[in-house]
C-alpha positions as CSV (number, residue, x, y, z in Angstrom):
1,M,12.2,-6.2,-3.5
2,N,9.9,-4.0,-5.3
3,S,9.6,-2.9,-8.9
4,V,7.0,-1.9,-10.8
5,E,7.0,-5.1,-12.8
6,S,6.7,-7.2,-9.5
7,I,4.1,-4.7,-8.0
8,L,1.8,-5.4,-11.0
9,K,2.3,-9.1,-10.8
10,E,1.2,-8.8,-7.1
11,I,-1.7,-6.7,-7.9
12,T,-3.3,-9.2,-10.0
13,A,-2.4,-11.9,-7.7
14,I,-4.4,-10.1,-5.4
15,K,-7.3,-9.4,-7.3
16,N,-8.0,-12.9,-8.2
17,N,-7.5,-14.4,-4.8
18,S,-9.6,-11.4,-2.7
19,Y,-13.0,-10.7,-2.6
20,L,-12.0,-7.3,-0.9
21,I,-10.8,-5.2,-4.0
22,I,-14.0,-4.4,-6.0
23,R,-12.1,-2.3,-8.6
24,T,-8.9,-1.0,-9.4
25,E,-7.8,2.4,-11.1
26,I,-4.4,2.7,-12.8
27,L,-3.7,6.3,-12.4
28,E,-0.4,6.6,-13.8
29,H,2.0,3.8,-15.3
30,E,5.3,3.4,-17.1
31,S,7.9,1.4,-17.4
32,T,9.6,2.7,-13.9
33,F,6.8,4.6,-12.8
34,L,3.3,3.4,-11.3
35,K,0.6,4.8,-9.4
36,V,-2.9,2.7,-8.6
37,R,-5.8,2.6,-6.5
38,L,-7.1,-0.7,-5.2
39,Y,-10.6,-0.2,-3.9
40,L,-12.1,-2.0,-1.3
41,K,-14.9,0.6,-1.1
42,D,-16.1,3.8,-2.6
43,Q,-14.4,5.6,0.1
44,L,-11.4,2.8,1.1
45,F,-8.7,2.4,-1.0
46,I,-4.8,1.4,-0.8
47,Q,-2.9,3.6,-2.8
48,V,0.1,2.0,-4.6
49,Y,3.4,4.2,-5.5
50,R,6.5,3.1,-6.9
51,N,9.2,4.7,-9.0
52,D,12.0,2.3,-9.8
53,Q,14.4,5.3,-10.8
54,Y,14.5,6.7,-7.2
55,D,14.0,3.3,-5.2
56,T,11.0,4.8,-3.8
57,T,7.4,2.7,-2.7
58,N,4.6,3.6,-0.8
59,F,1.5,1.8,0.1
60,V,-1.2,4.0,1.6
61,L,-4.6,2.6,3.2
62,I,-6.8,5.8,2.7
63,F,-10.4,6.3,4.2
64,C,-12.6,9.2,3.3
65,D,-9.4,11.1,1.9
66,E,-7.4,10.6,5.2
67,R,-4.5,8.3,5.8
68,I,-5.4,5.7,7.9
69,Y,-2.1,3.4,7.5
70,A,1.0,3.4,5.2
71,R,4.4,2.1,4.6
72,D,6.9,4.3,2.9
73,Q,10.2,3.4,1.3
74,V,12.5,6.4,0.6
75,R,16.1,5.9,-1.0
76,G,16.0,2.5,0.1
77,K,15.0,3.0,3.7
78,W,11.3,2.0,5.0
79,H,9.2,3.7,7.8
80,R,5.6,2.9,8.8
81,H,2.7,5.2,9.5
82,P,0.7,3.2,12.5
83,E,-3.0,3.2,12.3
84,D,-3.2,4.6,15.8
85,K,-0.9,7.6,14.7
86,S,-1.1,7.8,11.0
87,H,0.7,11.1,11.2
88,T,4.3,10.0,12.7
89,H,6.8,7.7,11.6
90,D,7.4,4.5,13.2
91,L,11.1,4.0,13.1
92,T,11.1,0.6,15.4
93,N,12.7,-2.4,14.1
94,Q,9.1,-3.5,12.9
95,G,8.5,0.0,11.3
96,K,11.5,-0.1,9.1
97,R,10.9,-3.4,8.0
98,P,10.8,-4.1,4.2
99,V,7.5,-5.1,3.0
100,N,6.0,-6.1,-0.5
101,L,2.5,-5.3,-1.7
102,R,1.1,-8.9,-0.5
103,I,2.6,-8.2,3.2
104,F,0.9,-4.7,3.4
105,F,-2.2,-5.9,2.2
106,E,-2.3,-8.8,4.9
107,E,-1.6,-5.8,7.4
108,V,-4.6,-4.0,5.8
109,K,-6.8,-6.7,6.3
110,K,-6.6,-7.0,10.0
111,I,-6.7,-2.9,10.6
112,I,-9.7,-2.9,8.4
113,H,-11.3,-6.0,10.5
114,K,-10.2,-4.3,13.5
115,M,-11.4,-0.6,12.8
116,N,-15.0,-2.3,11.0
117,L,-14.0,-0.6,7.9
118,I,-15.3,-3.6,5.7
């Protein structure tokens, strides 16, 4: 589902189709490794991490250096950090559901509007 190449394509599509992304910052990028920030405001961003070699993906919404919401894939298994309890692991069927960046971005849009962050 996710790979460095597919995530880079999703980043381009999201940037081209959403006014919410004000800038992107590539922190690290190799053929099998990626770390990028998609800024919604100066202190509000989505951090994207992918390591193809270890089949690890992290999508995290961060506000003022704190995790607000996240979805993590570690060795092929997913869990979620819900916005109301971001320090916990949601292992319900919804929490374990695989997502890509596009799906995560749709979830983030609902959360940031609900929390009045934008």
